[in-house]
TIGU-132457 format. One record per residue (C-alpha): x, y, z; residue in three letters. Coordinates in steps of 0.001 Angstrom, whole numbers. Example, Ala and Ser with C-alpha at 12.3 -4.5 7.8 and 13.67 -1.06 7.14 Angstrom:
2
x,y,z,r
12300,-4500,7800,ALA
13670,-1060,7140,SER
END
This chain:
310
x,y,z,r
-17704,14981,-21421,UNK
-17026,12425,-19516,UNK
-20572,11855,-17726,UNK
-22545,8693,-17316,UNK
-25588,8327,-17426,UNK
-25743,5771,-14601,UNK
-23646,6097,-11754,UNK
-23257,2173,-11498,UNK
-21460,2392,-15077,UNK
-18509,3314,-12856,UNK
-18240,-132,-12140,UNK
-18062,-987,-15952,UNK
-15045,1561,-16900,UNK
-13275,-79,-13991,UNK
-14202,-3674,-15625,UNK
-12558,-2075,-18651,UNK
-9602,-929,-17518,UNK
-9224,-4347,-15858,UNK
-9139,-5899,-19239,UNK
-7325,-3236,-21049,UNK
-4355,-3830,-18478,UNK
-4413,-7853,-18013,UNK
-4100,-7553,-21922,UNK
-904,-5029,-22058,UNK
533,-6719,-19036,UNK
233,-10685,-20376,UNK
1960,-9050,-23329,UNK
4868,-8012,-21930,UNK
5741,-10747,-19367,UNK
7946,-13787,-20507,UNK
5919,-16521,-19732,UNK
1892,-16887,-18812,UNK
516,-17057,-15309,UNK
-2358,-19147,-15102,UNK
-4684,-16962,-12491,UNK
-4220,-13918,-14377,UNK
-5092,-15482,-17950,UNK
-8035,-17578,-16752,UNK
-9019,-13943,-14554,UNK
-8903,-12549,-18243,UNK
-10768,-14807,-20023,UNK
-13476,-14168,-17368,UNK
-13105,-10209,-17950,UNK
-13743,-10862,-22143,UNK
-16875,-12977,-21021,UNK
-17724,-9616,-19092,UNK
-16669,-7160,-21933,UNK
-19673,-9509,-24318,UNK
-22030,-8628,-21364,UNK
-20674,-4779,-21240,UNK
-21253,-4591,-25327,UNK
-25045,-5895,-24808,UNK
-25658,-3648,-21955,UNK
-24029,-530,-23970,UNK
-25910,-1201,-27190,UNK
-29270,-1087,-24977,UNK
-28342,2010,-22714,UNK
-25646,3645,-24121,UNK
-23217,4575,-20627,UNK
-22384,7836,-21382,UNK
-23904,11698,-21791,UNK
-21473,12406,-24545,UNK
-21651,10926,-28248,UNK
-18101,11083,-28975,UNK
-17473,8961,-25931,UNK
-20252,6289,-26334,UNK
-18700,6189,-29971,UNK
-15368,5424,-27852,UNK
-16860,3144,-26055,UNK
-18248,1340,-29236,UNK
-14467,1108,-30255,UNK
-13267,98,-27501,UNK
-15506,-2676,-26623,UNK
-14834,-4246,-30129,UNK
-11208,-4526,-29949,UNK
-11987,-6697,-26217,UNK
-15155,-8424,-27483,UNK
-13697,-9719,-30863,UNK
-16768,-8279,-33113,UNK
-17922,-4802,-34319,UNK
-20091,-3807,-31028,UNK
-22703,-2150,-33574,UNK
-23802,-6366,-34589,UNK
-26152,-5905,-31472,UNK
-28353,-3933,-33347,UNK
-29259,-5564,-36464,UNK
-29541,-8901,-34583,UNK
-30339,-8072,-30780,UNK
-31944,-4724,-30396,UNK
-34289,-4717,-33766,UNK
-34884,-8752,-33824,UNK
-34164,-10389,-30651,UNK
-36249,-8418,-28981,UNK
-38959,-8316,-30676,UNK
-39479,-11755,-31555,UNK
-37813,-13063,-28275,UNK
-37101,-16815,-29368,UNK
-40345,-16644,-32145,UNK
-39902,-17911,-35667,UNK
-38150,-15197,-37011,UNK
-35742,-15013,-34419,UNK
-32094,-15215,-35952,UNK
-30932,-16450,-32336,UNK
-33776,-18648,-31976,UNK
-32978,-22298,-29987,UNK
-35392,-24653,-31095,UNK
-34094,-24120,-35218,UNK
-32503,-27561,-35344,UNK
-33855,-29440,-32736,UNK
-36387,-29187,-29763,UNK
-34032,-30946,-27586,UNK
-32274,-29404,-24813,UNK
-28851,-31340,-24229,UNK
-24845,-30882,-24232,UNK
-24670,-30745,-28061,UNK
-27281,-28582,-28704,UNK
-25650,-26529,-26050,UNK
-22554,-26494,-27743,UNK
-23377,-26337,-31590,UNK
-25951,-23679,-30681,UNK
-23022,-20211,-31045,UNK
-21630,-21351,-34475,UNK
-25240,-22122,-35650,UNK
-26514,-18784,-33998,UNK
-23378,-17307,-35364,UNK
-24222,-18076,-39365,UNK
-27198,-17034,-39171,UNK
-26640,-13498,-37892,UNK
-24461,-12349,-40313,UNK
-26879,-11744,-42998,UNK
-29052,-9247,-40860,UNK
-25710,-7603,-39874,UNK
-24801,-7167,-43480,UNK
-28205,-5988,-44651,UNK
-27745,-3354,-41639,UNK
-24505,-2300,-43013,UNK
-26067,-1577,-46445,UNK
-29701,338,-44958,UNK
-26913,2427,-42908,UNK
-25353,3400,-46438,UNK
-27925,4216,-47763,UNK
-29593,6492,-45254,UNK
-26945,7822,-42645,UNK
-23330,7633,-44112,UNK
-22376,8887,-40826,UNK
-22765,6252,-38903,UNK
-22398,3479,-41427,UNK
-18653,5179,-41527,UNK
-18666,4284,-37204,UNK
-20075,953,-37429,UNK
-17995,-230,-40599,UNK
-14785,1185,-39125,UNK
-15403,-1305,-36095,UNK
-13949,-3967,-38495,UNK
-11398,-2169,-39517,UNK
-9820,-1339,-35621,UNK
-10683,-5578,-35453,UNK
-8374,-5762,-38518,UNK
-5756,-3607,-37451,UNK
-5660,-5492,-33746,UNK
-4989,-8588,-35300,UNK
-2535,-7282,-37870,UNK
-585,-5460,-35360,UNK
-846,-8334,-33036,UNK
514,-10737,-35463,UNK
3123,-8923,-36711,UNK
4345,-7776,-33365,UNK
4020,-11461,-31766,UNK
1861,-14377,-33167,UNK
2009,-16527,-29999,UNK
770,-13593,-27588,UNK
-2022,-12558,-30414,UNK
-3355,-16122,-30265,UNK
-3306,-16803,-26618,UNK
-3979,-12803,-25190,UNK
-6267,-11816,-27891,UNK
-8189,-14351,-30424,UNK
-8823,-17041,-27940,UNK
-10463,-14218,-25587,UNK
-12162,-13032,-28454,UNK
-13394,-16616,-29017,UNK
-14674,-17696,-25637,UNK
-16007,-14160,-25131,UNK
-18770,-14893,-28468,UNK
-18864,-17686,-27458,UNK
-19977,-17394,-23959,UNK
-22501,-14512,-24702,UNK
-24453,-17195,-27163,UNK
-24402,-19334,-24895,UNK
-25753,-17273,-22530,UNK
-28727,-16383,-24522,UNK
-29621,-20477,-25327,UNK
-29666,-21451,-21649,UNK
-32030,-17952,-20909,UNK
-34294,-19097,-23731,UNK
-34208,-22659,-24554,UNK
-37149,-24459,-23198,UNK
-39180,-21811,-22014,UNK
-42353,-20349,-23645,UNK
-41708,-17617,-26260,UNK
-45720,-17123,-26505,UNK
-45486,-16693,-22634,UNK
-45841,-13214,-21995,UNK
-44293,-13995,-18729,UNK
-42507,-17500,-18987,UNK
-40426,-16210,-22112,UNK
-37235,-16864,-20342,UNK
-34698,-18620,-17662,UNK
-33187,-16563,-14947,UNK
-29707,-17085,-13359,UNK
-29906,-14906,-9742,UNK
-27105,-16049,-8236,UNK
-23090,-14950,-7613,UNK
-22215,-15045,-11107,UNK
-25673,-13052,-12330,UNK
-23995,-10309,-9884,UNK
-20694,-10532,-11505,UNK
-22006,-10162,-14885,UNK
-23944,-6954,-14373,UNK
-27303,-8445,-13544,UNK
-27580,-10551,-16726,UNK
-29497,-12996,-15011,UNK
-32767,-11238,-14626,UNK
-33544,-12414,-18048,UNK
-37234,-11748,-17584,UNK
-37394,-8287,-16933,UNK
-35190,-7652,-19218,UNK
-37441,-8601,-22290,UNK
-40180,-6752,-20789,UNK
-38043,-3548,-19989,UNK
-35265,-3668,-22396,UNK
-34408,-239,-22277,UNK
-34089,-862,-18105,UNK
-30798,-419,-16940,UNK
-28982,-3011,-15934,UNK
-28114,-1512,-12000,UNK
-32090,-1507,-11713,UNK
-33189,-4926,-12941,UNK
-33013,-6656,-9503,UNK
-35628,-4450,-7973,UNK
-37542,-4762,-11533,UNK
-37191,-8575,-10939,UNK
-38215,-8860,-7648,UNK
-41199,-7327,-8505,UNK
-42623,-10247,-10956,UNK
-40332,-13088,-9336,UNK
-43671,-14841,-8262,UNK
-45098,-14932,-10998,UNK
-42437,-16987,-13394,UNK
-42966,-20416,-13255,UNK
-40163,-21620,-10666,UNK
-38655,-24012,-13004,UNK
-37250,-20729,-14974,UNK
-35638,-19134,-12045,UNK
-32477,-20665,-11200,UNK
-30143,-19554,-8478,UNK
-26803,-20970,-9254,UNK
-25694,-20972,-12817,UNK
-23161,-24036,-12275,UNK
-25521,-25917,-10516,UNK
-27885,-25872,-13770,UNK
-25276,-26408,-15971,UNK
-24395,-29506,-13869,UNK
-27818,-30770,-13241,UNK
-28934,-30299,-17256,UNK
-25984,-31667,-19031,UNK
-24261,-33842,-17120,UNK
-26728,-35527,-14535,UNK
-30000,-35556,-16901,UNK
-27712,-38036,-19060,UNK
-27298,-40468,-16458,UNK
-30968,-39272,-14554,UNK
-33362,-37861,-17798,UNK
-35855,-36301,-14965,UNK
-33343,-33827,-14242,UNK
-33128,-32043,-17136,UNK
-35449,-29479,-18712,UNK
-39266,-29951,-19415,UNK
-39940,-27666,-22756,UNK
-42479,-24983,-21881,UNK
-43257,-24399,-25722,UNK
-43872,-28372,-26451,UNK
-46353,-28354,-23223,UNK
-48254,-25257,-24349,UNK
-48482,-27054,-28277,UNK
-49226,-30209,-26949,UNK
-52288,-28519,-24223,UNK
-53399,-26458,-27732,UNK
-53533,-30079,-29619,UNK
-55658,-31788,-27039,UNK
-58128,-28563,-26729,UNK
-59050,-28923,-30184,UNK
-58979,-32647,-30059,UNK
-61752,-32495,-27407,UNK
-63184,-29610,-29541,UNK
-64231,-31384,-32756,UNK
-66107,-34350,-31454,UNK
-68310,-31719,-29234,UNK
-68763,-29736,-32326,UNK
-69810,-33296,-34094,UNK
-72187,-34054,-31351,UNK
-73841,-30903,-31852,UNK
-74841,-30984,-35617,UNK
-75618,-35064,-35013,UNK
-78171,-33916,-32484,UNK
-79405,-30913,-34544,UNK
-79882,-33497,-37268,UNK
-82155,-36453,-35696,UNK
-83879,-33145,-34277,UNK
-85243,-32268,-37854,UNK
END
């Protein structure tokens, strides 16, 4: 019952135990210990990544343990874990930032700046709600058992918030609500950064990769190209597979440092625009326009020649 599919997920379980322990510890302290609080916020982000991983490759061989983990993740992620299925697994991975993707990065603007970055999570969250509702309706009609497992994740969250507010509203805000919001905001920021100004039509340049230390801490979530090519590949196997295709990816889409990219793209580029990203999507569209423009005159020339020869 307690057997993991991949031994690497022992680390995942340790992360979840640490996250749970930090909540219990901080709740029972009389004051905030800021290094501990900052660690708890990082662990909240880790839980968001774990929720993503668990929905692609469930951790346990046992179905009851996977269901338990869905609920465990839900109360520390801040949103029902099943929500990844209709919005991410079924939609995003099929369309990969093309039109119709609920998490599309260029819905309102083709630019990539601090404003588009910070506004993306709210916009993306809004457009993901309808497919989640539709998925619940589908489950209700087709599989009542799975519907109740999914719906009760909302109940678990509600009970957490209500119980917390009854016990201590300040601690609930600090140690539950804020970490939840940090987790939800961060995971959507990651999605934006991994796709903005890439080329959604390309077989290989559709995603941006972050391969540095933060990627290691967050379960190789930065190896995004290989993740889209092989969505059900376990996170522990992605480094080796990424290295097989790394040289095929445009170097501009392989970033070593997450934070260096943030500083360069969203702050330094304000003063030195060339430090910003260049949209490979727009480059492709422009190239097609130029190709079409050169093709039309040559066709007209052929028609003119044919008329004169007659």
